[in-house]
C-alpha positions in Angstrom: 0.0 0.0 0.0 1.4 3.4 -0.9 2.0 5.9 1.9 -0.7 8.3 0.8 -3.3 5.5 0.8 -2.1 4.4 4.2 -2.4 7.9 5.5 -5.9 8.2 4.1 -6.9 5.0 5.7 -5.6 6.1 9.1 -7.3 9.5 8.8 -10.5 7.8 7.7 -10.6 5.9 10.9 -11.0 9.2 12.8 -14.5 9.4 11.4 -15.6 6.6 13.8 -12.8 7.0 16.4 -12.1 10.7 16.7 -10.0 10.3 19.9 -7.7 7.8 18.2 -4.8 10.3 18.2 -3.0 11.3 21.3 -2.3 14.8 22.7 1.1 16.1 21.5 4.0 16.7 23.9 4.5 20.4 22.9 2.7 22.6 25.4 1.5 25.1 22.8 -0.1 22.4 20.7 -1.8 21.0 23.8 -3.0 24.6 24.6 -4.8 24.7 21.3 -6.3 21.2 21.9 -4.5 19.6 19.0 -4.3 15.8 18.7 -1.8 13.9 16.7 -2.2 10.7 14.7 1.1 8.9 14.0 1.3 7.1 10.6 4.7 5.5 10.1 7.2 8.4 10.6 4.7 11.1 10.0 2.5 13.1 12.3 -1.0 14.2 11.3 -2.2 17.1 13.5 -5.9 17.6 13.9 -8.5 19.4 16.0 -12.0 18.3 16.9 -14.7 20.9 16.4 -18.0 19.5 17.5 -18.5 16.5 15.2 -16.0 17.7 12.6 -12.4 16.8 12.4 -10.0 19.3 10.9 -6.6 18.0 9.7 -4.3 21.0 10.0 -0.9 19.6 8.9 1.0 16.4 8.2 4.7 16.5 8.8 7.7 14.2 8.9 8.2 13.2 12.5 11.9 13.8 12.9 11.5 17.3 11.6 11.9 20.2 14.1 8.4 21.7 13.9 8.8 24.5 16.5 9.1 27.1 13.7 5.7 25.9 12.4 3.9 26.5 15.6 
């Protein structure tokens, strides 16, 4: 399975299991109530807004994402 398909399948699971992702370690991201779904070495950051799931960013895990916050 190609990575994009795998990513889509994992993100698709959020429809039934919106709390599947964990809270990120970074305090600023926790403050904004982000959750993070780990897919291989990538992190998909999302927020729950009522019954909607907003995917905000997918980044490579080892990357320093402090400048993106």
